[in-house]
Backbone bond lengths (Angstrom), bond angles and torsions (degrees), N, CA, C in turn:
res aa  C-N    CA-C-N  psi(-1)  N-CA   C-N-CA  omega(-1)  CA-C   N-CA-C  phi
1 M - - - 1.456 - - 1.532 110.78 -
2 L 1.322 115.72 -38.60 1.460 119.80 179.36 1.529 110.54 -61.28
3 A 1.317 116.37 -44.67 1.463 120.66 179.71 1.524 111.12 -64.12
4 V 1.314 117.34 -39.52 1.466 121.16 179.57 1.531 110.02 -64.11
5 A 1.324 116.56 -44.19 1.469 120.18 -179.53 1.526 111.03 -61.38
6 F 1.335 116.61 -46.26 1.460 119.17 -178.79 1.524 112.42 -73.22
7 A 1.317 117.85 -33.67 1.467 119.96 177.44 1.527 110.08 -64.10
8 A 1.325 116.88 -46.26 1.464 120.28 179.68 1.526 110.89 -63.37
9 S 1.315 116.53 -45.52 1.459 120.41 179.03 1.521 110.90 -62.89
10 G 1.314 116.40 -42.44 1.463 120.36 -179.73 1.507 113.17 -64.47
11 V 1.326 116.98 -41.87 1.466 120.30 178.78 1.519 110.37 -62.85
12 L 1.330 117.39 -43.65 1.466 119.85 179.18 1.524 111.50 -60.51
13 K 1.327 116.27 -47.40 1.468 119.97 -177.78 1.525 112.02 -68.16
14 A 1.312 116.89 -31.59 1.463 119.77 -177.83 1.521 113.02 -82.11
15 T 1.329 118.04 -21.12 1.464 119.50 -173.24 1.524 114.91 -112.22
16 K 1.320 117.86 -22.48 1.468 119.26 -177.86 1.521 110.94 -98.44
17 S 1.315 115.36 154.96 1.464 120.21 178.26 1.525 110.07 -76.92
18 R 1.316 115.25 163.90 1.473 119.67 177.51 1.521 111.22 -59.90
19 E 1.317 116.93 -36.41 1.456 120.68 -179.97 1.527 111.22 -64.77
20 Q 1.317 116.61 -38.33 1.464 120.53 178.44 1.528 111.50 -71.89
21 L 1.314 117.19 -32.16 1.465 121.05 -177.91 1.516 113.80 -83.13
22 S 1.332 117.82 -27.17 1.466 120.70 -171.74 1.531 115.75 -59.43
23 P 1.342 121.83 -31.72 1.469 118.07 175.90 1.532 112.86 -63.35
24 Q 1.331 117.19 -35.64 1.462 121.16 -179.74 1.526 111.91 -90.06
25 L 1.301 116.31 -34.46 1.463 122.52 -176.36 1.526 109.47 -126.62
26 P 1.332 117.63 83.64 1.467 119.21 -175.10 1.526 114.38 -63.12
27 W 1.320 117.89 -20.11 1.460 120.44 -179.12 1.519 113.28 -65.97
28 V 1.334 118.34 -20.89 1.471 119.70 -176.93 1.524 112.18 -63.97
29 S 1.316 117.77 -19.97 1.463 120.19 178.37 1.532 111.51 -72.61
30 D 1.346 117.35 -15.53 1.463 121.11 -179.23 1.528 113.67 -92.34
31 V 1.309 117.31 -5.12 1.472 120.29 -178.54 1.519 108.86 -130.83
32 S 1.315 115.43 164.32 1.465 119.47 -178.86 1.530 110.50 -74.79
33 A 1.315 115.23 160.96 1.466 120.95 177.91 1.524 110.62 -61.36
34 A 1.319 116.95 -34.56 1.460 120.57 179.29 1.528 111.37 -64.72
35 V 1.307 117.48 -37.89 1.469 121.32 178.65 1.523 109.98 -67.17
36 V 1.325 117.14 -42.64 1.464 120.57 178.14 1.522 110.05 -60.50
37 R 1.328 117.30 -44.67 1.467 121.25 178.97 1.536 111.12 -64.75
38 L 1.323 116.71 -41.09 1.456 120.48 178.54 1.529 111.21 -61.98
39 I 1.311 117.19 -43.48 1.461 121.31 177.00 1.526 109.78 -61.63
40 G 1.320 116.69 -44.56 1.458 120.80 178.79 1.520 112.32 -60.90
41 L 1.317 116.89 -44.45 1.463 120.16 178.62 1.525 111.48 -65.26
42 A 1.329 116.74 -39.71 1.465 120.21 178.60 1.528 110.82 -64.18
43 E 1.331 116.89 -42.62 1.459 119.95 179.31 1.528 111.52 -65.76
44 F 1.310 116.87 -43.52 1.463 120.01 -179.45 1.533 111.14 -65.91
45 T 1.316 116.45 -43.59 1.465 120.76 179.21 1.526 110.77 -63.07
46 A 1.320 116.55 -41.98 1.465 119.87 178.49 1.529 110.99 -65.42
47 A 1.322 117.27 -37.35 1.470 120.27 177.21 1.529 110.26 -61.24
48 L 1.322 116.29 -43.00 1.472 119.64 175.49 1.526 110.57 -62.51
49 G 1.329 115.65 -38.67 1.456 120.53 179.71 1.514 113.95 -67.25
50 L 1.317 117.19 -23.26 1.462 120.14 176.42 1.525 111.60 -74.28
51 I 1.320 117.14 -32.43 1.460 121.74 -171.40 1.530 113.57 -102.13
52 L 1.312 116.94 -52.72 1.467 120.67 -169.35 1.532 115.60 -61.52
53 P 1.325 120.24 -44.90 1.474 117.71 -178.36 1.527 113.01 -58.82
54 A 1.315 117.04 -44.05 1.464 119.75 179.84 1.530 110.69 -70.74
55 A 1.312 117.18 -39.42 1.462 120.53 -178.27 1.527 111.77 -66.45
56 L 1.324 116.05 -36.93 1.462 120.55 -178.10 1.532 112.78 -96.92
57 N 1.335 116.34 -6.47 1.462 122.73 -177.95 1.529 111.51 54.97
58 I 1.335 114.50 43.25 1.462 121.90 178.41 1.521 107.89 -128.73
59 A 1.299 117.38 128.06 1.472 123.11 177.25 1.528 111.34 48.94
60 T 1.314 115.84 56.76 1.467 120.72 -175.30 1.524 113.12 -64.84
61 V 1.311 118.52 -13.94 1.458 121.21 176.35 1.530 110.88 -65.69
62 L 1.327 117.16 -17.80 1.472 120.08 179.79 1.524 112.27 -69.02
63 T 1.327 118.34 -26.27 1.466 120.08 -179.52 1.531 111.98 -63.14
64 P 1.341 120.00 -52.59 1.463 117.79 177.51 1.523 113.00 -67.15
65 L 1.336 117.41 -29.02 1.461 119.14 175.97 1.530 110.88 -66.83
66 A 1.328 116.92 -38.89 1.466 120.31 176.10 1.521 110.31 -64.18
67 A 1.329 117.02 -42.29 1.469 120.34 178.16 1.527 110.59 -64.39
68 T 1.316 117.37 -36.54 1.465 121.11 176.70 1.526 110.21 -64.64
69 G 1.324 116.75 -42.60 1.466 120.28 177.46 1.517 112.27 -62.13
70 L 1.331 116.92 -42.38 1.470 120.07 178.54 1.523 110.99 -66.61
71 T 1.323 116.91 -36.98 1.462 120.18 176.26 1.529 110.03 -61.61
72 A 1.313 116.52 -44.05 1.461 120.55 178.27 1.526 111.49 -63.62
73 I 1.323 117.01 -42.81 1.466 120.47 178.39 1.530 110.49 -59.89
74 M 1.325 117.18 -42.84 1.470 120.35 -178.76 1.524 111.59 -69.10
75 I 1.315 117.98 -36.59 1.471 120.26 176.59 1.526 109.57 -65.05
76 L 1.321 116.94 -44.39 1.466 120.37 177.52 1.528 111.42 -63.98
77 A 1.329 117.04 -39.55 1.463 120.51 178.51 1.529 110.64 -64.08
78 M 1.329 116.69 -40.19 1.466 119.54 178.24 1.532 110.55 -62.84
79 G 1.326 117.00 -41.59 1.459 120.54 176.93 1.519 111.99 -63.48
80 F 1.325 116.54 -41.97 1.463 121.15 178.86 1.529 110.83 -62.23
81 H 1.330 116.51 -47.81 1.464 119.84 -177.38 1.519 111.94 -69.46
82 D 1.322 118.15 -25.76 1.462 120.83 178.22 1.521 110.97 -83.37
83 A 1.316 117.30 -55.48 1.454 121.64 -172.94 1.520 113.13 -72.37
84 R 1.300 117.17 -40.53 1.462 119.66 -172.28 1.521 113.53 -97.41
85 R 1.329 117.28 -36.14 1.462 119.65 -170.82 1.522 114.13 -112.47
86 K 1.323 118.62 -15.50 1.477 122.58 -178.83 1.533 110.91 53.55
87 E 1.347 115.65 54.66 1.463 122.50 -178.05 1.531 110.73 -118.11
88 P 1.338 117.33 88.82 1.465 118.22 -178.00 1.528 113.45 -64.30
89 S 1.322 119.39 -30.52 1.463 120.16 179.90 1.529 110.57 -67.67
90 S 1.309 117.39 -35.98 1.459 120.43 177.39 1.526 111.02 -69.96
91 I 1.322 116.32 -35.04 1.458 120.05 177.34 1.523 109.54 -63.59
92 A 1.316 116.83 -42.08 1.466 120.88 179.11 1.530 110.54 -63.24
93 F 1.316 117.66 -42.10 1.464 120.99 178.72 1.523 110.73 -63.34
94 N 1.335 116.36 -42.35 1.469 119.73 177.27 1.524 111.04 -63.40
95 A 1.316 117.27 -37.00 1.466 120.64 178.18 1.525 111.04 -65.72
96 I 1.327 116.18 -37.01 1.467 120.15 178.65 1.536 110.21 -63.74
97 L 1.315 117.89 -35.81 1.462 121.07 177.06 1.531 111.86 -80.87
98 L 1.327 116.52 -27.83 1.458 120.82 179.45 1.524 111.59 -66.36
99 I 1.308 117.49 -40.77 1.464 121.27 -174.19 1.532 112.28 -59.87
100 P 1.339 120.57 -53.63 1.471 117.52 179.13 1.529 113.33 -65.50
101 A 1.333 117.54 -32.30 1.469 119.24 177.30 1.527 109.76 -64.53
102 A 1.325 116.95 -41.78 1.464 120.49 178.35 1.527 111.11 -67.43
103 I 1.334 117.06 -35.01 1.465 120.17 178.27 1.533 110.32 -65.76
104 V 1.322 117.02 -42.96 1.472 120.11 177.45 1.520 109.57 -63.57
105 M 1.321 116.72 -43.43 1.463 120.76 179.15 1.532 110.14 -60.24
106 W 1.316 117.42 -49.51 1.456 122.02 -179.80 1.524 111.15 -65.39
107 G 1.322 116.38 -39.39 1.458 120.27 -179.30 1.509 113.50 -65.84
108 C 1.325 117.10 -26.14 1.469 119.91 179.65 1.527 112.46 -96.33
109 F 1.336 117.82 -32.48 1.452 122.06 -178.45 1.525 112.96 -99.48
110 G 1.323 116.98 -24.92 1.455 121.91 -170.29 1.521 114.26 -67.31
111 P 1.342 115.72 177.19 1.456 120.43 -177.01 1.526 113.64 -67.62
112 H 1.305 117.09 -20.90 1.462 122.37 -179.53 1.524 109.69 -120.65
113 A 1.310 116.13 55.48 1.475 121.65 -175.20 1.525 110.36 -59.65
114 F 1.333 114.36 140.20 1.455 118.85 176.73 1.506 111.70 -103.43
């Protein structure tokens, strides 16, 4: 589910213009189009990194690295929405996505890896 959420979000940010995204994501008006696309590409790539290595049994270390990247993106997003935009609802949404990403990261890197 985590990969699906980030893949969908990443595709939208990478393919739609800021004008098309701004009704749903008002924060895009505060950053450049290149930043929005970069975030979208990072989210989509990380979503692939959550699924493909384990599914194909190739370079499985990429799965926890992808989860680490998503955790970092969500922490940065929470800081952006707090410091720059004062949007507590967006911070809560980022926290909801941060928790499973951190669990995957901990579950693969932690002392009791699954």
